[in-house]
C-alpha positions, -999 to 999 in steps of 0.1 A, spaced: 60 -398 120 27 -394 108 18 -375 74 -6 -353 93 22 -345 116 48 -339 89 22 -318 75 13 -300 108 52 -293 110 53 -280 77 28 -252 84 46 -242 113 78 -236 93 64 -224 63 49 -197 81 75 -188 105 102 -183 82 79 -161 62 93 -119 63 69 -91 71 68 -71 37 85 -36 40 103 -15 15 138 3 22 141 31 26 105 41 35 89 55 70 54 39 73 49 65 103 58 96 89 35 86 59 10 74 85 8 112 105 -3 128 76 -31 103 66 -51 133 48 -17 150 29 -24 180 50 10 185 60 26 178 29 52 148 43 40 124 18 52 139 -8 95 125 -2 78 88 7 54 90 -25 85 93 -44 104 65 -28 73 41 -37 76 52 -72 109 43 -72 102 7 -57 67 0 -71 84 -27 -83 87 -40 -49 47 -35 -44 36 -54 -76 24 -85 -72 15 -82 -32 -20 -81 -17 -36 -55 -3 -25 -68 31 11 -63 31 1 -29 11 -26 -17 41 4 -33 67 33 -6 46 12 24 38 -16 17 63 -55 25 55 -60 45 21 -75 73 25 -100 62 -3 -110 29 -21 -127 23 -56 -144 -5 -66 -144 -14 -100 -158 -48 -121 -144 -79 -117 -136 -73 -78 -110 -49 -90 -102 -21 -67 -79 7 -62 -68 18 -30 -59 62 -31 -35 71 -10 -38 119 -9 3 128 -9 -14 169 -7 -40 188 -4 -67 160 1 -100 168 6 -103 176 41 -74 199 43 -79 234 47 -55 244 20 -76 214 -8 -75 226 -42 -60 217 -78 -26 214 -56 -41 178 -52 -15 149 -52 -26 110 -49 -8 78 -50 -33 51 -64 -27 14 -63 -45 -9 -88 -47 -42 -76 -66 -76 -98 -96 -92 -94 -76 -119 -67 -64 -89 -48 -29 -83 -62 -14 -53 -67 -9 -44 -107 -1 -11 -109 11 22 -93 6 56 -106 13 87 -89 -1 118 -96 14 150 -82 4 189 -92 
C-alpha cells in the first residue's frame, strides 16, 4: 500500500470516528426557540450549562455553536480573543428588557477554544 493511499484511508477513518459534541441533558431546540431570552425558557438550560461547563472548556467555537446556536452578541478583544453572549432572560430586544437581564458568556482564547463560562443571573 502506498503512503498516500494509507494517509487518505487514515484521514477518512479519523473523521468518520469523530462524534458530534453535545451536552448531556441539554435541549438545544428549546434553547434555540428562545433566541433572545424573552420567554424565560433558557434559565433551567443555563444551569445545565454551568453544571457541565468543564465539558465546554477547550472546545472550539464551532462545537459551541453546534450546541448553543448562534450567539446573541459577539464581543471582540485584543489578540484574537472573543466572547459569545447568550441572553438567558430579559434580552435587549424583549418587551420586558430591564434590570432582570440574565446572560451566559463563553470566552474564547486566541485560538478559538472556550476558556471560561460565566452565568450572570439577576
